[in-house]
N, C-alpha and C positions, 0 to 999 in steps of 0.2 A: 377812215382810221382813228376820228374823233369818239365815234360810238365804240369801238371795239376796245379803245382805251379807258371809256366810262365803264365798260363794260367789265372789263379787266379790275378796276380800281371797287367795284361794289360788292365781286365775285371773291376778294381779298379778306383775310378773316378780318387784318387790322382795319379795313376802312372803316367800320362805326369809330373804333377809337380816334384816326386821323380826323372825321366830319366832326366829331366831340370838338377835337383840339384845334380845329382851322374857327367852328362857332365862337367860343371861348375867348380864340384869340382875334377876332372881327368885334367881340363886344368890349373887350378891351379898347382895341382903336377905336371905336365910336364914339364910346363913353369919355375919350381922353380928346373929341377933337368937334370942331364946329356943329356936329351934328348931336352933340349930347342932349340939348333942351327938346331937340326934336325926340331922341332918343327915352326919356326920361319920361317924356310927357305923353309918348305914346306908349309905357306901361303902365303910365297912371290915371290912363282914359276909363273913363267908367262903362260898363257894359252893362243892360241891364234884359230880363225878360220875365215881365211883369204880368199878369193876368190881374185886371181889376185893381192895380196898386200893387198887388202882394207875387211877389218872388224873388228870384236872386237879381240882385245889382252889386256888381265889386268891378274892381279896376282890372285892368290886360293880365298885369301882373298875378293877380290871383285865380283868373281866369285859366291861367298857364300851370300854375303851381296846385291847384288842388283839380282843375278840371283835366287838362290834358293830360298831367302826372297822374290821374287814374286809371287811365288806360295804360301807363308804365307798370302799375302795379297790378293790374290788370295781367298783364304779361307776364311778370313776376311770381303772382298766383297761381297761372297756367303751368309755368317750369317747376314750379313746387310740387303739386300735384301729382304731373309726370313723374317728376325724381320721386316723389315719397312713392308712388305706387308700382313704378316699373323700371325707375332709372339709377342713379348712384346713391342715393337715399333711402332705398328698400333694403336692403342690405347692413342692418346695425355695425356689422363689424368694420365694412368700409368706410363709414360715418367719422367710427372715433379720432382717426388721427387729426384730419381737415375738421372735425368739430369741436377739438378740443382748443385747437389754431385757430378758428371761429372764436371760440369763447376769450382766448386770450388776447386775440386780435381785436378786443372790442373793451375788453376791460382796462389793459394797460395804456390804452391811449386816452380812454375818460379816468384815467386816475394820473396822465402829464399831465394833461388840461386841468383838471382840479387843485394839483399841486401848484400852480402858476396864477391860478385864479381866486386861489382858499380867498374867503373873507370877503369877495365883491360879491353880493347876490344876485347883480343885475349880471356879471358876465358868466357865473357859473351856470346859468340856463342853460347855456350851450355846452355844457359836460358831453353830450351824447356826439359832437358833429365831427370829432377827428375818430369816432367808433367806426366809420361806416366804408364800405370799399365799392369802386366803380368797377361794374363787371367788366363792361364793353372797354374801358382804358386799360384797365387790367389786363385782360384777355388779349385788347389789340397788340399790347407793348410785347406780349409774349408770343404773337405768332410774328412780330418782327424779325424774333430770332427763329421761328422758323423750324426745321427738322433736327439743327444743330442741337436742340434743346429736348430730352425724352418728353415721351406722349403723354406718361403718367404725370408729367407737369401740370397739363393741362387740366386733366381730370380731377387733381386735385383740387391748384385754383380756383375752378369750376362751382367743386363741391364747396371749398371755403368760401367764395364767393355768394353764392346760393344758401346758405346757412346765415350768413352775417348779413344780406337782405332780408332775412326769415327774424333775426335779433333787432334789425332795424323796425321792422312790422312792428312786433312788439313793444319796442322803447317806445315808439310813437303812438299808440296808441294806450300806454300805460302813463305814460310824464308829459306827453304834450295834445291833450285835450283842455279846451277850453270848457266853461262854464256849460255844465251837462243840462241838457232841457230833457227830462225824461220823454216829456209825449212825443216828442219825435223821435224818442228810439224806442218809443215802442211802437208808433205809425212804421218804423223803418222793418220791423216783425212783420209786416204782411207781405213784402214782396220777397224779403228774405224767407218764408213760407211757401211762395210760391217757385221760388228757386229749387229748394230742396225737393218740394214735390216733380219738378222737372228731371232733377238728378236722380232721383229715386227710379222715375220712370224710364227714364234712357231716352229722353227726348232727342229725335236728330235736328228739329229744327233748332236753331240758334237763337232766330229774331227774338224770342218770346223771350227766353234768359237776358240779353242784351236789355231791353225794355224793362223787364221788372230789376235790372241792376241800376239802370239809370233811376228810375224813381226810388230806390234803395239809397242811389247816392244821395239826392236831393234830400231826404228826411233823414241822412247823416250828418250832411256839411249844418243843418239847419238845427241839428242837436249839441253842435258845440265839438262830438269826436272826429277827428281828420278825417275829409271824405274820401281819400286815396285809399281809407280801408276797406272802404265797401269795395272797390275793386278787387280785393284779394279777396274777399267774402265772396263776389260774384262767379270767380274765376275757379273758385272749390267747387261749385255746384254745377261745372260743367261739365256732363258725362264725359268719363274716359269711352266708353263705350255704349254706343246707343244699342236698340232691341234687333237692330240688324248686323252687330257687328263692328261697325265703322266706330269710327272716334271724331268726335266733333270737338273735342278737346284740342286732338294734333292738328285739325283741318284751319281750327280760331287762332293757334299756335304759329303756325307755319304762316298761315294770311297775316296775321297784325305784326310778327315780327319785323319783317323789313320798314313798317308805318312806325315803330316806336324806333328802331335805332336810325333811321336816316330824315327823321321828320319830327317824332315829339321830343327827341335828346336834345337834339341840336336847336331846336326852337327854345326849349327849358333852359340848354348852355348860355345862349344868346340872349336871354331876358335877365340871367341871375350872374352871370360871370362876367357884368362890365365893373370891375372895380376903378375909380378914380383915382389916378394917381397924384392930380394937380395938389401940389401943396405937402406932398408927403414927402418923406425922408427916409432913411435906413435908420432912421431910430425908432421908425412908427414902428417895424415890424416887432420891434422888443418888446411891445406893450403887450399885457397881460392876456388878453385875448389873441391875437393875431398868432403870438409866440406858442401859446398853450397847445392853438389848432394844429400848428404848423409840426411843433416837436411831437406832439402826439400822433401824428399819420407819421414821422419821421421813426423818431425811437421808438414810440408804445407799439407802433406795428411790427416792428422786428422784434423786440424782446416779448412780446405774446405771443406773434405768429412763429418765430425763429426758436425763440426760449423753449415754448411749450413742446414743441416738433420734438427737438433735440432731446430735452428731456426723454420724452416717452418712449424716443428710437435708444437712445443710450441705458436704460432701465431693462430692456427687453420689451415691454409693455405692447408693442408695436412696431411693423419695421418701416423704412424709409423707401419710399415709392419706389416703383420698377426703373432701375436706369441710373436713378437720382445719388447726389452727390451732398453733402453741407453747404458745399456753395451753391448749388442750386436752390437749393432750400431758403437760403440766407436771400436771393435773387429773387422769389416768388413773395418771399416776408416784406420786403421793399415794393415789390407790386402791389400787395394789400394794403401800403400805406396811400395809394392812389385812391382818393377819398370823391373829389369833383362831385357827380352829379346828387349823389345821395349826402355827401355831406354838406352842400349846397343848402340842396333840399332842409335840411335838418336846422339849419341856420336863417332859414326863412322861416319856420315854425319858433324858432329862440327867441327872432330881434326883429321887432317893427319899428327899430331907428334907424334910421338911412345910415347914419354914420357907423355904428355900431355893424352892420350887416357890408360896410364897406371892408371895416376888420377882420369884417369875416372872412370875403371873398379873399382879401390881401394872406390870410394864412391857409385859407385850402388851396390857392393857387402854386402858392408858397413849397406847402409842404406835399402836395402832390405831384409837382415838377421835379423836386429834389427827391422822391420816392423813386421817382418812373425812372428818372435818368439812373442812378442807382442800383435799381432792379437790371433793367437793360445791360447795364455796365457788368454786371456781376452774375447775369446770365450766359452772355460771351466770353467772358474770361472762365469761366464751367464748361463752353463747350470746348474751348481751347484747349483745355486739360483733359476734357474725356471726348474726345476727336469721335469717339463711334457713334453711326447712326441712331436718331431715337425709334425706337421700337413698339 
């Protein structure tokens, strides 16, 4: 009975988002309990991999954010390559509407944040925090609506979120690179050359590519460029088809997805979502940093995604997704405001000060929860007005 219930849970589309939410909730409970010193002490514990005194030495929180999240970005890279070669991003016409929505959904939240933090050089560094969308959370909430929502909405939201992730990767590369060390970056070109050769050759074995990717990750990390980008580059060098016509990329993506969805992302959420509520009042949410993040996710995403989507549709430049109404699209725009994983990740790149990171967590959690509730409510209301089954 218990095993069947567990199997049903993990086979449900919303399971990843639910597990992510439970991990974040557990982090908040622990961070505000008697276990808080143990929680904080564990995350700040230093772990090292050294050879003759040289290597990597980082606290656990950075091993999670730089190491485990490189695997998360590796999976995103696999999804991007697959979609660009044979999926939703292959036909340019299918990308126009979600593509414009994704651009608006990144630009407007950043603008809202900047308006609230203008003049403060310290907090302005977090301008990109509300620009991101959490795929697992957003799709999980949409899955809770079920077949009452048109199937085209899932395709639209998934494409938007994928393009949003691509934008986040570009932002991290351009704006969140530390002091650049050219020698390490040049050394990273050696394993990259090996990866490109394996891709051109159509190599069937995945292990050599993973080994070269790990070496490149180390060099990129030491160069000052954020190491998660090595995961994306490695993914793009995994062959879509090998010399026998099989797909190493598909096999790797299918095998890796459960570990990322049910292990890596929940670990990241548990390590990064522990907002400390002690001594905090409602007025703390009105501070420029958390308010800019929360309103960026809530108002900025709605204006960017819904506003530009309806503009394109009303001007006749493109069509609404099949079976979708304006209220459906508004609900999806709200779901795009669930930033969580990527927002917390960019927040960690923006601020080293624990006090500022606590404000980031407050803003991200507040904005994401309100956006998720609004999105679910709008989609349920739209399904009542349009009771026809999804096609």
